[in-house]
C-alpha positions as CSV (number, residue, x, y, z in Angstrom):
1,M,3.6,11.7,-1.0
2,V,3.6,10.1,2.3
3,G,2.8,12.2,5.0
4,D,2.4,11.8,8.8
5,D,-0.6,10.1,8.5
6,A,-1.7,10.3,4.8
7,I,-0.9,9.5,1.3
8,T,-1.5,12.4,-1.8
9,G,-0.9,12.3,-5.3
10,T,-2.4,11.2,-8.8
11,L,-3.1,7.6,-9.6
12,K,-2.9,7.5,-13.1
13,Y,-5.4,5.2,-14.4
14,V,-4.2,1.4,-15.7
15,D,-6.2,-0.4,-18.6
16,D,-4.5,-3.7,-18.3
17,Y,-2.2,-4.9,-15.0
18,S,-3.4,-8.4,-15.6
19,S,0.7,-9.4,-15.4
20,A,-0.1,-8.6,-11.6
21,F,-3.9,-8.6,-11.1
22,S,-6.8,-10.8,-12.0
23,G,-10.5,-10.3,-13.5
24,D,-12.2,-7.0,-12.5
25,E,-9.2,-6.1,-10.5
26,A,-6.9,-6.2,-13.6
27,S,-7.9,-2.5,-14.6
28,G,-7.6,0.8,-12.3
29,N,-6.0,2.8,-10.0
30,F,-2.9,1.3,-8.3
31,I,-0.4,2.6,-6.0
32,A,2.9,1.5,-5.4
33,L,4.7,1.4,-2.4
34,H,7.8,1.0,-0.8
35,A,8.3,0.7,3.2
36,E,11.5,-0.5,5.5
37,V,13.0,-0.3,8.7
38,P,16.5,1.4,8.7
39,D,19.2,-0.3,10.8
40,V,16.9,-3.5,11.8
41,D,17.2,-6.7,10.5
42,D,14.5,-9.5,10.9
43,V,11.4,-7.0,10.5
44,T,8.3,-8.4,9.0
45,I,6.4,-5.6,7.2
46,T,2.6,-5.9,6.2
47,I,0.6,-3.6,4.4
48,T,-3.3,-4.0,4.4
49,I,-5.7,-2.3,1.8
50,T,-7.9,-5.2,2.0
51,N,-6.0,-7.8,2.7
52,P,-3.0,-8.1,4.6
53,S,0.4,-8.7,2.0
54,T,3.8,-9.5,4.3
55,L,6.3,-7.7,1.9
56,D,9.4,-9.4,0.5
57,E,13.0,-8.1,1.1
58,D,12.5,-5.3,-1.3
59,G,9.7,-3.7,0.6
60,C,7.7,-3.1,-2.5
61,Y,3.6,-3.3,-2.3
62,V,1.1,-2.9,-5.6
63,G,-2.1,-2.5,-4.5
64,R,-5.4,-1.5,-6.4
65,I,-6.9,1.8,-4.9
66,A,-10.9,1.2,-5.6
67,D,-12.3,3.5,-3.3
68,K,-10.0,6.3,-1.8
69,D,-12.3,7.9,0.1
70,S,-13.0,4.9,2.1
71,Q,-9.9,3.0,1.8
72,T,-7.3,3.2,4.2
73,I,-3.5,1.5,4.3
74,T,-2.3,0.2,7.2
75,V,1.1,-0.6,7.9
76,V,2.3,-2.8,10.9
77,A,6.3,-3.6,11.5
78,S,6.5,-6.5,13.5
79,K,9.8,-8.3,14.9
80,D,9.8,-11.2,17.7
81,G,10.3,-9.6,21.4
82,Y,9.4,-6.1,20.3
83,D,5.6,-4.4,20.3
84,D,4.6,-4.1,17.2
85,V,4.7,-1.0,15.3
86,T,1.3,-0.1,13.3
87,K,0.6,3.2,11.3
88,V,-2.5,3.9,9.6
89,Y,-2.8,6.0,6.0
90,D,-5.7,8.2,4.9
91,L,-5.9,8.4,1.3
92,S,-8.9,10.6,0.6
93,G,-6.4,13.0,-0.4
94,L,-5.3,11.0,-3.4
95,T,-6.3,12.4,-7.0
96,C,-7.5,9.0,-9.3
97,A,-7.3,9.6,-12.9
98,S,-10.3,8.1,-14.7
99,E,-10.1,5.9,-18.0
């Protein structure tokens, strides 16, 4: 559940997600998000957990959550000629299932 300033819910443990992640990052708890700005064209949306990731035209993102209590998700929507809109989401309310 994505709220005003926090994301909550349960993340299942994935043993092998090597199709998208490599090495030690290929297993763990992953979060999938979709972001868009309705009725606005040419918007760049960037999501940051560790490193910024610019979303493609589908607006989908998958990231690995290693430490829900210290990590946050930052979403930035930007468009030429307008001020950026930034939203930071707390993850401490997530439940991360173990192996």
